[in-house]
C-alpha positions in Angstrom: 52.5 14.7 46.6 52.9 17.3 49.4 50.5 20.1 50.0 53.1 22.6 48.8 53.6 20.9 45.3 50.3 22.2 43.8 50.9 25.8 44.8 54.5 25.7 43.3 53.2 24.4 40.0 50.5 27.0 40.2 53.2 29.8 41.0 55.4 28.4 38.1 52.4 28.6 35.7 51.5 32.1 36.9 55.0 33.4 36.5 55.5 31.8 33.1 52.1 33.4 32.0 53.2 36.8 33.3 56.5 36.6 31.6 55.0 35.5 28.5 52.4 38.4 28.8 55.1 41.0 29.3 57.2 39.7 26.4 54.1 39.9 24.1 53.4 43.4 25.4 56.9 44.6 24.8 57.1 42.9 21.2 53.7 44.6 20.7 55.1 48.0 21.4 58.0 47.4 19.1 55.7 46.5 16.2 56.4 42.7 16.2 53.3 41.3 14.5 54.3 37.6 15.2 54.1 38.3 19.0 50.3 38.2 18.6 50.5 34.7 17.1 49.3 32.0 19.6 49.6 28.2 19.3 46.6 26.0 18.5 45.6 22.6 19.9 46.8 19.7 17.9 44.2 17.3 18.9 41.9 15.1 16.8 43.2 13.5 13.5 45.8 16.1 12.6 48.6 14.4 10.7 52.3 15.5 11.2 53.3 17.6 8.2 56.8 15.9 8.1 56.0 12.3 8.4 52.2 11.8 8.3 51.7 10.1 11.7 48.7 11.4 13.7 50.0 14.0 16.1 48.2 13.1 19.3 48.6 9.4 19.0 52.3 9.4 19.9 54.4 10.1 23.0 56.8 13.0 23.6 56.9 16.6 22.5 55.0 17.9 19.6 55.4 21.2 17.7 53.8 23.8 15.4 55.2 26.4 13.1 53.5 29.5 11.8 54.8 30.7 8.5 54.5 34.0 6.7 52.8 32.4 3.9 50.1 29.8 4.2 51.2 27.1 1.8 51.3 24.2 1.7 49.5 24.0 5.1 46.4 25.9 3.6 46.1 28.6 6.2 46.9 26.7 9.5 50.3 26.3 11.1 52.4 23.4 10.1 51.9 20.6 12.9 54.3 17.9 13.9 54.4 14.7 16.0 57.7 15.3 17.5 60.3 18.1 18.1 62.5 16.3 15.6 59.9 16.4 12.9 59.4 20.1 13.8 63.0 21.1 13.3 63.5 19.0 10.1 60.5 20.7 8.5 61.5 24.1 9.7 65.1 23.8 8.3 63.7 22.4 4.9 61.2 25.3 4.7 63.7 27.9 5.5 66.1 26.5 2.9 63.2 26.9 0.4 62.9 30.6 1.3 60.0 30.4 3.8 59.7 32.7 6.8 58.8 31.5 10.2 56.7 34.0 12.1 56.4 31.7 15.2 57.5 28.3 16.3 56.2 26.4 19.4 57.1 23.1 21.1 55.7 21.2 24.1 56.9 22.9 27.2 57.4 20.2 29.8 57.7 22.9 32.5 54.1 23.8 31.8 52.5 20.4 31.9 52.3 17.4 34.3 54.0 14.8 32.1 53.6 11.1 32.7 56.7 8.9 32.3 56.2 5.5 31.1 58.2 2.5 29.8 57.8 0.8 26.4 60.2 -2.1 26.1 63.5 -0.6 27.1 62.4 2.9 26.2 61.5 5.7 28.5 58.9 8.0 27.2 57.0 11.3 28.1 53.4 11.7 27.6 52.3 14.0 24.6 50.4 17.2 25.3 48.6 18.6 22.3 46.5 21.4 24.1 47.3 24.9 23.2 48.3 25.7 26.7 51.1 23.2 26.6 53.2 25.1 24.1 55.9 27.8 24.4 57.8 29.8 21.8 61.2 28.2 20.8 63.2 31.1 22.1 62.0 30.7 25.5 62.9 27.0 25.6 65.9 24.9 26.5 66.1 21.5 24.9 67.7 18.5 26.3 69.5 16.3 23.6 70.7 12.8 23.8 68.8 11.8 26.9 67.3 8.4 27.8 63.9 9.7 27.0 62.6 9.1 23.5 59.6 10.4 21.4 57.5 9.6 18.5 60.5 9.4 16.2 62.9 7.9 18.5 65.7 9.9 20.0 64.2 13.3 21.0 64.9 16.9 22.1 62.9 17.4 25.3 62.0 21.1 25.8 61.6 23.1 29.1 61.1 26.8 29.9 62.4 26.6 33.4 66.1 26.0 34.3 65.2 24.0 37.5 63.2 21.5 35.3 66.0 21.3 32.9 68.5 20.5 35.7 66.3 18.0 37.3 65.6 16.1 34.1 69.3 16.0 33.1 70.0 14.6 36.7 67.4 11.9 36.2 67.7 11.1 32.4 71.1 12.4 31.3 71.5 14.5 28.2 72.9 17.8 27.1 71.0 21.1 27.5 71.1 23.8 24.8 69.1 26.7 23.8 66.3 25.6 21.5 67.2 28.3 18.9 70.7 26.9 18.7 69.5 23.6 17.4 70.8 22.9 13.9 70.7 19.9 11.4 74.0 18.8 13.1 72.2 18.5 16.4 69.5 16.3 14.9 72.0 14.1 13.2 73.9 13.6 16.5 70.8 12.3 18.2 
């Protein structure tokens, strides 16, 4: 690691934080109540609402969804062990008439991920702390890369274009806006 790397990471985090703050302020001025919703940490024995696996026990991106109503989650956001589970639950909930107020995924531009091999699979470390999440509209996900997550083939999210480019160069895949993911995207994984 060079001496300049920590400052670029710090600068990136600062710029991301400033950008997030400005977007929250602008949304607040426009009366968007969902702008005040912040992610929570998904540590401890929290089980995925889609598949039941313990969120922090598995590699790869994780997610959370804050709904307009509190059920069936009981006043907490929906919590998920993978981006695949996050999207699947979201699509099913929206089909059932539920309204998403805010949705978050791990943002690998914000964290220092570890890369590890398990058998022939390449995996990224999981990050469940609240500071590791960004809102879905701010993210680009990479589909069909060599990196897998808790549920196998995975969508790997980033907020920085340079990080997306570096990831695709190293692990392959196809970038797309996180908000453009649909059921067909998941089926093609």
